[in-house]
GULODO-566231 format. One record per residue (C-alpha): x, y, z; residue in three letters. Coordinates in pm, 1 decimal. Example, Ala and Ser with C-alpha at 12.3 -4.5 7.8 and 13.67 -1.06 7.14 Angstrom:
+----------+----------+----------+------+
!       px !       py !       pz ! voza !
+----------+----------+----------+------+
!   1230.0 !   -450.0 !    780.0 !  ALA !
!   1367.0 !   -106.0 !    714.0 !  SER !
+----------+----------+----------+------+
This chain:
+----------+----------+----------+------+
!       px !       py !       pz ! voza !
+----------+----------+----------+------+
!   5645.2 !  13362.8 !   4686.1 !  MET !
!   5628.4 !  13570.9 !   4371.1 !  ARG !
!   5731.7 !  13421.1 !   4038.3 !  ILE !
!   5671.1 !  13668.7 !   3759.1 !  GLY !
!   5308.3 !  13781.1 !   3772.3 !  PRO !
!   5207.1 !  13497.5 !   4003.9 !  TYR !
!   5173.3 !  13461.0 !   4378.7 !  GLN !
!   5251.8 !  13098.0 !   4457.6 !  VAL !
!   5150.6 !  12935.9 !   4788.8 !  ASP !
!   5142.7 !  12587.6 !   4941.6 !  ALA !
!   4798.1 !  12466.1 !   5045.1 !  VAL !
!   4765.8 !  12184.8 !   5298.4 !  GLU !
!   4466.7 !  11954.7 !   5250.5 !  THR !
!   4534.4 !  11705.9 !   5531.4 !  GLY !
!   4752.2 !  11409.0 !   5614.2 !  ARG !
!   4727.9 !  11043.9 !   5517.4 !  PHE !
!   4950.2 !  10736.5 !   5523.4 !  ALA !
!   5068.1 !  10468.1 !   5284.6 !  LEU !
!   5272.0 !  10153.7 !   5328.3 !  ASP !
!   5636.8 !  10250.0 !   5372.6 !  GLY !
!   5767.5 !   9954.9 !   5175.1 !  GLY !
!   5545.6 !  10044.8 !   4881.1 !  ALA !
!   5658.1 !  10407.4 !   4899.6 !  MET !
!   6026.0 !  10310.1 !   4873.4 !  PHE !
!   6020.8 !  10004.2 !   4647.5 !  GLY !
!   6345.3 !   9805.3 !   4657.9 !  ILE !
!   6507.2 !  10031.6 !   4919.3 !  VAL !
!   6546.4 !   9831.2 !   5244.6 !  PRO !
!   6346.2 !   9920.3 !   5553.7 !  TRP !
!   6666.3 !   9988.1 !   5749.0 !  VAL !
!   6732.7 !  10291.6 !   5526.0 !  PHE !
!   6391.4 !  10449.0 !   5467.1 !  TRP !
!   6266.8 !  10398.3 !   5822.0 !  SER !
!   6536.3 !  10633.0 !   5954.5 !  LYS !
!   6389.3 !  10931.9 !   5772.6 !  THR !
!   6026.8 !  10815.5 !   5749.8 !  ASN !
!   5944.9 !  10615.0 !   6064.2 !  PRO !
!   5644.7 !  10383.9 !   6013.3 !  PRO !
!   5355.7 !  10327.3 !   6249.2 !  ASP !
!   5252.5 !   9988.8 !   6388.9 !  GLU !
!   5091.9 !   9904.0 !   6052.9 !  ARG !
!   5407.7 !   9996.9 !   5860.6 !  GLN !
!   5249.4 !  10311.9 !   5718.0 !  ARG !
!   5440.8 !  10637.4 !   5683.2 !  ILE !
!   5290.6 !  10983.3 !   5727.7 !  ASP !
!   5239.3 !  11182.4 !   5408.4 !  LEU !
!   5108.7 !  11524.0 !   5314.9 !  ALA !
!   4850.1 !  11583.5 !   5044.1 !  ALA !
!   4981.2 !  11930.2 !   4962.5 !  ARG !
!   4863.5 !  12126.7 !   4662.3 !  CYS !
!   4969.8 !  12454.5 !   4503.3 !  LEU !
!   4775.7 !  12778.4 !   4474.3 !  LEU !
!   4878.9 !  13009.7 !   4190.6 !  ILE !
!   4720.7 !  13356.5 !   4162.0 !  ARG !
!   4782.6 !  13613.5 !   3892.7 !  GLY !
!   4702.9 !  13719.2 !   3535.5 !  ASN !
!   4334.4 !  13709.7 !   3626.3 !  GLY !
!   4345.8 !  13344.7 !   3729.2 !  ARG !
!   4320.9 !  13150.0 !   4054.2 !  VAL !
!   4480.2 !  12813.9 !   3978.5 !  ILE !
!   4491.7 !  12504.9 !   4196.9 !  LEU !
!   4737.1 !  12224.2 !   4121.9 !  VAL !
!   4591.1 !  11897.8 !   4254.8 !  ASP !
!   4351.4 !  11895.0 !   4551.3 !  ASN !
!   4428.1 !  11606.0 !   4786.2 !  GLY !
!   4216.9 !  11311.8 !   4898.1 !  ASN !
!   3887.5 !  11493.5 !   4926.1 !  GLY !
!   3602.8 !  11424.2 !   5166.0 !  THR !
!   3422.9 !  11126.4 !   5009.4 !  LYS !
!   3612.2 !  10843.1 !   5181.1 !  PHE !
!   3416.4 !  10576.8 !   5368.2 !  THR !
!   3508.5 !  10507.2 !   5729.2 !  ASP !
!   3685.4 !  10189.9 !   5614.6 !  LYS !
!   3905.1 !  10378.7 !   5368.2 !  LEU !
!   3970.8 !  10654.7 !   5621.6 !  LYS !
!   4110.0 !  10387.6 !   5851.3 !  ASP !
!   4315.1 !  10215.1 !   5581.7 !  ILE !
!   4474.4 !  10539.1 !   5464.7 !  TYR !
!   4485.9 !  10708.7 !   5808.1 !  LYS !
!   4311.6 !  11011.4 !   5663.6 !  LEU !
!   4344.3 !  11307.1 !   5900.7 !  ASP !
!   4196.2 !  11652.3 !   5843.3 !  THR !
!   4196.4 !  11754.5 !   6208.7 !  SER !
!   4467.6 !  12018.1 !   6158.4 !  ARG !
!   4367.3 !  12146.6 !   5816.1 !  PHE !
!   4160.5 !  12064.4 !   5511.6 !  ASP !
!   4139.5 !  12208.4 !   5162.1 !  LEU !
!   3858.6 !  12457.1 !   5223.7 !  VAL !
!   3999.2 !  12595.3 !   5548.5 !  SER !
!   4348.7 !  12617.7 !   5400.0 !  SER !
!   4220.6 !  12810.5 !   5098.8 !  LEU !
!   4034.7 !  13039.7 !   5336.7 !  ASP !
!   4370.0 !  13141.4 !   5489.3 !  ARG !
!   4441.6 !  13308.2 !   5155.9 !  PHE !
!   4089.4 !  13456.8 !   5133.8 !  SER !
!   4009.3 !  13213.8 !   4851.8 !  VAL !
!   3674.6 !  13033.1 !   4830.6 !  LYS !
!   3608.1 !  12723.3 !   4617.3 !  PRO !
!   3398.9 !  12936.9 !   4382.8 !  GLY !
!   3698.8 !  13164.7 !   4321.0 !  ASP !
!   3907.5 !  12889.5 !   4159.9 !  ILE !
!   3924.0 !  12941.6 !   3782.8 !  THR !
!   4145.2 !  12646.3 !   3687.5 !  ASP !
!   4244.7 !  12309.4 !   3836.4 !  VAL !
!   4553.6 !  12139.7 !   3694.4 !  ILE !
!   4534.3 !  11770.5 !   3775.7 !  LEU !
!   4875.2 !  11606.1 !   3759.5 !  THR !
!   4699.7 !  11271.2 !   3733.5 !  HIS !
!   4381.9 !  11109.3 !   3857.9 !  LEU !
!   4495.5 !  10894.4 !   4151.0 !  HIS !
!   4274.3 !  10949.4 !   4454.1 !  PHE !
!   4534.5 !  11132.9 !   4663.5 !  ASP !
!   4575.2 !  11393.6 !   4389.9 !  HIS !
!   4226.8 !  11430.1 !   4244.9 !  ALA !
!   3999.5 !  11327.3 !   4532.7 !  GLY !
!   3911.0 !  11686.3 !   4613.7 !  GLY !
!   3795.3 !  11751.8 !   4257.8 !  SER !
!   3441.7 !  11653.3 !   4353.4 !  THR !
!   3220.2 !  11672.9 !   4660.8 !  VAL !
!   2897.4 !  11499.2 !   4752.6 !  LEU !
!   2575.2 !  11696.0 !   4714.7 !  ARG !
!   2254.2 !  11511.7 !   4793.3 !  ASP !
!   2459.6 !  11193.5 !   4786.0 !  GLY !
!   2596.4 !  11251.4 !   4435.3 !  LYS !
!   2951.5 !  11360.1 !   4339.2 !  PRO !
!   2966.2 !  11698.2 !   4163.4 !  VAL !
!   3256.9 !  11931.2 !   4075.9 !  PRO !
!   3393.5 !  12097.6 !   4391.0 !  ALA !
!   3499.9 !  12413.8 !   4207.6 !  PHE !
!   3190.2 !  12521.7 !   4022.6 !  ARG !
!   3354.4 !  12797.5 !   3816.9 !  ASN !
!   3673.6 !  12611.3 !   3727.1 !  ALA !
!   3800.8 !  12431.1 !   3421.1 !  THR !
!   3991.0 !  12113.1 !   3506.3 !  TYR !
!   4292.7 !  12004.9 !   3298.3 !  TYR !
!   4437.2 !  11655.6 !   3256.8 !  VAL !
!   4648.6 !  11487.3 !   2991.5 !  GLN !
!   4438.0 !  11309.1 !   2730.5 !  LYS !
!   4656.2 !  10996.5 !   2745.6 !  ALA !
!   4613.6 !  10978.8 !   3120.9 !  HIS !
!   4236.8 !  11016.0 !   3093.4 !  TRP !
!   4230.0 !  10724.6 !   2851.0 !  GLU !
!   4425.6 !  10515.7 !   3102.7 !  LEU !
!   4181.3 !  10607.8 !   3379.1 !  SER !
!   3897.1 !  10458.5 !   3177.2 !  GLN !
!   4072.5 !  10120.3 !   3152.9 !  LYS !
!   4343.4 !  10108.1 !   3421.3 !  PRO !
!   4571.4 !   9808.7 !   3453.6 !  GLY !
!   4563.1 !   9562.0 !   3739.3 !  GLU !
!   4864.9 !   9722.6 !   3908.5 !  LYS !
!   4712.1 !  10068.0 !   3955.1 !  ASP !
!   4337.6 !  10005.8 !   3930.6 !  ARG !
!   4293.5 !  10069.6 !   4303.4 !  GLY !
!   4437.9 !  10419.9 !   4270.6 !  SER !
!   4154.2 !  10538.5 !   4045.0 !  PHE !
!   3820.9 !  10621.7 !   4206.4 !  MET !
!   3577.1 !  10721.6 !   3934.5 !  LYS !
!   3366.6 !  10947.7 !   4155.8 !  ASP !
!   3671.0 !  11176.3 !   4169.1 !  ASP !
!   3679.3 !  11248.2 !   3797.1 !  PHE !
!   3386.9 !  11110.0 !   3595.2 !  MET !
!   3153.8 !  11390.7 !   3715.0 !  PRO !
!   3399.0 !  11642.0 !   3567.0 !  LEU !
!   3338.2 !  11499.4 !   3220.5 !  ARG !
!   2966.4 !  11469.9 !   3281.3 !  GLU !
!   2942.4 !  11837.3 !   3382.6 !  HIS !
!   3151.5 !  11955.8 !   3086.8 !  GLY !
!   3429.9 !  12114.2 !   3293.9 !  VAL !
!   3716.5 !  11886.4 !   3187.1 !  LEU !
!   3970.2 !  11988.1 !   2922.1 !  GLU !
!   4225.6 !  11749.8 !   2774.4 !  PHE !
!   4588.1 !  11845.1 !   2715.7 !  ILE !
!   4795.3 !  11657.7 !   2459.8 !  ASP !
!   5160.2 !  11654.7 !   2560.3 !  GLY !
!   5403.1 !  11911.3 !   2694.9 !  GLU !
!   5393.5 !  12285.9 !   2642.2 !  GLY !
!   5272.4 !  12614.2 !   2785.2 !  GLU !
!   4930.2 !  12605.2 !   2947.2 !  LEU !
!   4923.0 !  12966.2 !   3068.3 !  PHE !
!   5183.1 !  13243.2 !   3031.4 !  PRO !
!   5478.2 !  13145.0 !   3248.4 !  GLY !
!   5329.4 !  12802.6 !   3333.5 !  ILE !
!   5420.5 !  12499.1 !   3125.6 !  ASP !
!   5375.4 !  12125.0 !   3168.6 !  LEU !
!   5642.0 !  11855.2 !   3191.6 !  VAL !
!   5507.1 !  11508.6 !   3109.6 !  VAL !
!   5640.6 !  11193.8 !   3279.1 !  CYS !
!   5540.6 !  10831.8 !   3223.4 !  ASN !
!   5717.3 !  10630.6 !   3494.6 !  GLY !
!   5473.6 !  10660.1 !   3781.8 !  HIS !
!   5172.9 !  10646.5 !   3551.1 !  THR !
!   5101.3 !  10729.6 !   3189.0 !  SER !
!   5113.0 !  11103.4 !   3113.8 !  ALA !
!   5158.4 !  11250.4 !   3459.3 !  GLN !
!   5187.8 !  11627.7 !   3405.2 !  GLN !
!   5414.4 !  11837.9 !   3627.9 !  LEU !
!   5343.3 !  12213.5 !   3619.0 !  PRO !
!   5648.2 !  12438.9 !   3607.0 !  ARG !
!   5622.6 !  12809.6 !   3688.5 !  ILE !
!   5904.7 !  13032.4 !   3566.3 !  SER !
!   5982.0 !  13397.1 !   3497.5 !  ASP !
!   6327.4 !  13332.8 !   3353.1 !  GLY !
!   6494.9 !  13400.0 !   3686.4 !  THR !
!   6304.4 !  13183.8 !   3934.0 !  SER !
!   6159.3 !  12843.0 !   3848.1 !  THR !
!   5944.9 !  12613.1 !   4061.5 !  LEU !
!   5859.5 !  12258.2 !   3953.3 !  LEU !
!   5562.7 !  12077.6 !   4107.5 !  PHE !
!   5727.8 !  11735.9 !   4147.0 !  CYS !
!   5415.2 !  11533.2 !   4221.0 !  CYS !
!   5499.8 !  11160.2 !   4228.6 !  ASP !
!   5828.8 !  11191.7 !   4040.6 !  LEU !
!   5983.7 !  11300.9 !   4373.4 !  VAL !
!   5704.5 !  11266.7 !   4631.1 !  PRO !
!   5916.5 !  11346.8 !   4939.3 !  THR !
!   6264.3 !  11479.9 !   5012.4 !  SER !
!   6366.3 !  11120.8 !   5092.2 !  SER !
!   6298.7 !  11026.5 !   4728.2 !  HIS !
!   6568.6 !  11247.6 !   4575.7 !  VAL !
!   6828.0 !  10964.3 !   4536.9 !  PRO !
!   6773.0 !  10796.6 !   4201.9 !  LEU !
!   6707.2 !  10440.1 !   4330.0 !  PRO !
!   6439.4 !  10564.9 !   4571.5 !  TYR !
!   6144.0 !  10484.8 !   4348.0 !  VAL !
!   5798.5 !  10380.0 !   4460.8 !  MET !
!   5663.5 !  10029.9 !   4409.0 !  ALA !
!   5346.6 !  10207.9 !   4296.9 !  TYR !
!   5524.6 !  10321.3 !   3978.2 !  ASP !
!   5411.4 !  10121.8 !   3677.2 !  VAL !
!   5745.3 !  10178.1 !   3497.7 !  ARG !
!   6012.5 !  10219.2 !   3766.8 !  PRO !
!   6305.4 !  10214.8 !   3523.0 !  LEU !
!   6141.6 !  10497.1 !   3329.6 !  VAL !
!   6101.9 !  10688.8 !   3655.6 !  THR !
!   6475.3 !  10660.7 !   3720.7 !  ILE !
!   6558.7 !  10794.6 !   3374.3 !  GLU !
!   6309.3 !  11079.3 !   3417.8 !  GLU !
!   6461.6 !  11166.3 !   3754.6 !  LYS !
!   6809.8 !  11173.4 !   3601.8 !  LYS !
!   6700.5 !  11407.5 !   3324.6 !  ARG !
!   6479.2 !  11641.3 !   3526.6 !  ILE !
!   6689.9 !  11660.5 !   3843.1 !  LEU !
!   7002.3 !  11729.8 !   3637.4 !  THR !
!   6834.2 !  12028.9 !   3479.9 !  ARG !
!   6683.0 !  12137.0 !   3811.9 !  ALA !
!   7028.6 !  12135.9 !   3970.4 !  HIS !
!   7196.8 !  12317.7 !   3681.3 !  GLU !
!   6927.7 !  12586.9 !   3661.5 !  GLU !
!   6872.6 !  12612.5 !   4038.6 !  LYS !
!   6503.2 !  12524.9 !   4033.0 !  TRP !
!   6289.0 !  12508.5 !   4343.0 !  LEU !
!   6125.5 !  12166.5 !   4377.6 !  LEU !
!   5777.9 !  12158.4 !   4531.1 !  PHE !
!   5703.7 !  11837.2 !   4723.9 !  LEU !
!   5343.5 !  11722.9 !   4734.7 !  GLU !
!   5378.3 !  11441.3 !   4988.0 !  HIS !
!   5664.3 !  11533.0 !   5222.0 !  ASP !
!   5506.8 !  11556.5 !   5570.7 !  PRO !
!   5743.9 !  11834.1 !   5684.3 !  VAL !
!   5899.6 !  12022.1 !   5392.3 !  THR !
!   5724.9 !  12180.4 !   5095.5 !  SER !
!   6022.1 !  12304.8 !   4888.9 !  VAL !
!   6380.8 !  12189.4 !   4837.2 !  ILE !
!   6682.8 !  12271.2 !   4625.6 !  THR !
!   6950.7 !  12024.5 !   4516.3 !  LEU !
!   7324.0 !  11987.0 !   4534.8 !  LYS !
!   7554.5 !  11723.7 !   4390.2 !  HIS !
!   7761.0 !  11484.0 !   4599.8 !  SER !
!   7971.3 !  11175.3 !   4531.0 !  GLU !
!   7649.6 !  10975.2 !   4577.1 !  LYS !
!   7455.3 !  11183.8 !   4326.3 !  GLY !
!   7189.4 !  11443.3 !   4389.8 !  PHE !
!   7100.2 !  11519.1 !   4750.0 !  VAL !
!   6891.0 !  11783.1 !   4921.9 !  VAL !
!   7070.8 !  12113.9 !   4961.3 !  ASP !
!   6816.9 !  12343.9 !   5127.2 !  LYS !
!   6470.9 !  12285.9 !   5272.8 !  LYS !
!   6232.3 !  12580.0 !   5284.4 !  MET !
!   5872.7 !  12691.1 !   5282.1 !  GLU !
!   5702.0 !  12910.7 !   5026.3 !  LEU !
!   5686.6 !  13270.9 !   5143.9 !  SER !
+----------+----------+----------+------+
């Protein structure tokens, strides 16, 4: 898909699974299991999909999946599966090598979003994209250094501390334009200072929804994850952002939906629902 000067493509990094109840919070099993059937351990299948943006002399990656540093125990817990595709092979489909990436926008530093930021070399984690600058919100970085008890398990320091140590990390302070035609929307419900990139040329707009709307099943306002540290804030953020997305006909990019990468919205008597499902092309 072209948006202004940019070619925008979905990049699959693999599949994983999380507890279905945790993914849907207070929503009863009888509802969410119809659209997201769980396995025998009550886990639902999820994508770890990232976004490749090329243009204006840049090759930008938004998030990078779980990475390759998981122990066998964690691979089992999270049902990590790269048998169909992984980050490197998926980038290769677009003739992009890790060394070609100029910028990595990290929405936040949870392992399923930032795990591919580093790789092991000689047993030590080092930046996976040697020529890239990595961007994260300053407030979120500060949280990652002293996470709370609720979300401590989502931060794995080998994913992001080497970025600071190698001098490739740049802090962003709040919302605004990062590159021409690419700005950042900051949300605080799921975690402090999660940044959602938005690409727009004034006619077409695509929002990288990240964990504000992780799957198409999470469009209804009450469908909020138990992982969110401020679920009531998430609901208010969804109201505000989805209202604008509907009014301005944005495309919504879904990072975790196992089937669909992009949706649009329509309004019904029950609120916002999915209108169209599509793939980037």
